[in-house]
C-alpha positions in Angstrom: 63.6 35.0 133.5 64.6 38.5 134.3 62.9 41.4 132.6 65.0 44.4 131.9 63.6 47.9 132.4 65.1 51.2 131.7 65.6 54.0 134.2 66.2 57.4 133.1 69.2 58.0 136.0 69.2 62.1 134.9 66.6 64.3 134.2 66.1 67.0 131.5 68.5 69.2 132.7 71.1 66.8 133.8 70.6 66.4 137.5 71.3 62.8 138.7 68.0 61.5 139.9 69.2 58.8 142.5 72.9 58.9 143.2 72.6 55.4 144.9 71.0 53.8 141.7 73.5 55.4 139.6 76.5 54.6 141.8 75.5 50.9 141.1 76.2 51.4 137.2 79.8 51.7 138.2 81.2 48.2 137.6 79.3 48.1 134.4 80.3 51.3 133.1 84.0 50.6 133.9 84.2 47.4 131.6 84.0 49.9 128.7 85.6 53.0 130.3 88.5 51.6 132.6 89.9 55.2 133.3 86.4 56.2 135.1 87.1 56.5 139.0 87.1 53.4 140.7 85.3 54.6 143.8 81.6 55.6 143.9 82.0 59.2 145.0 84.6 60.0 142.4 82.4 58.2 139.9 79.1 60.4 140.7 81.4 63.3 140.7 82.7 62.5 137.3 79.2 61.9 135.9 77.6 65.0 137.6 80.2 67.0 135.6 79.4 65.3 132.4 75.9 65.8 132.9 76.2 69.3 133.7 77.9 69.6 130.2 75.0 67.9 128.2 75.3 64.4 129.2 72.1 62.1 130.0 72.0 58.6 131.4 69.8 55.6 130.7 70.4 52.6 132.8 69.2 48.9 132.2 68.1 47.2 135.2 66.9 43.7 136.3 65.7 43.8 139.4 67.9 46.1 141.1 70.7 45.2 139.3 72.1 47.6 136.6 72.9 45.3 133.4 73.4 48.3 131.0 74.4 51.8 130.6 73.9 54.3 128.0 75.2 57.7 128.4 74.3 60.4 125.3 74.0 63.8 124.6 71.9 65.8 122.0 73.6 68.9 120.1 73.6 70.4 116.7 76.6 70.4 114.3 77.3 71.7 110.9 78.1 68.2 109.5 74.3 66.6 110.6 72.5 69.1 112.1 70.7 68.1 115.4 71.7 64.6 116.6 71.9 62.3 119.4 75.6 61.4 120.1 76.0 58.2 122.3 79.2 58.5 124.3 79.1 55.3 126.2 76.9 51.9 125.5 77.9 49.1 127.4 76.1 45.8 128.8 77.5 44.0 131.5 79.6 41.0 130.1 77.4 38.4 131.8 74.4 39.7 130.1 75.5 40.5 126.7 73.5 38.9 123.7 70.5 38.9 125.7 69.0 42.2 124.1 70.1 44.9 126.8 72.5 46.7 124.1 69.2 46.7 121.7 67.0 48.1 124.2 69.3 51.0 125.3 69.8 51.7 121.6 66.4 51.9 120.8 65.5 54.0 123.8 68.3 56.4 122.5 66.6 56.3 119.1 63.3 57.2 120.6 65.1 60.1 122.4 66.5 61.4 119.1 63.4 61.2 117.5 61.2 63.1 120.1 64.3 65.8 120.1 64.0 66.2 116.4 67.4 64.9 115.8 68.3 63.8 112.3 70.9 61.3 113.2 71.8 58.8 116.0 75.8 58.6 115.9 78.5 57.1 118.0 82.3 55.9 118.1 83.5 52.7 118.5 86.9 51.9 119.4 88.9 49.7 116.4 89.5 46.8 118.6 85.8 46.3 119.6 85.0 44.2 116.9 82.3 42.5 118.8 80.5 45.7 119.2 80.9 46.5 115.8 79.1 43.5 114.6 76.3 44.7 117.0 76.0 47.7 115.7 76.1 46.6 112.3 73.1 44.2 113.1 71.4 47.2 114.3 71.5 49.1 111.2 74.4 51.6 111.8 77.0 52.2 109.2 80.7 53.4 109.3 80.7 57.0 107.4 83.6 58.8 109.0 86.9 58.2 110.8 87.6 59.8 114.1 90.7 61.2 114.8 92.4 62.4 118.2 95.4 63.3 119.6 96.1 63.0 123.5 97.1 66.7 125.0 99.5 66.8 127.6 
């Protein structure tokens, strides 16, 4: 049985700690975000920009294999105050329903508490019904609609 351990892939300032380790997250991360660059160099460049803008990354590892990714940020807004927002939470398809997502979500919650956040939030695509069942099991609720318009 593989033990899952968590690894902070970025420091408090958003610097990527070990690019080679984070690069191993690419195939898992693209399962959720297929628009991410398919090559490791492009992926790392994209994540460096995201993290320079406030993003932070936690990885779930089994041995040296990345089995889950959480990308989050902490900020304050007028709606909820200080919050931890999860941009991406994905478990490798071969490792779903094994506690990886729960472990990553719990880590994000612990980080939120430590940072004085009042809320833990995320958006989930309307078609991701399996993910919705997971979020409901984890005690999350739907309290808003997210609207978007793609800009040309």
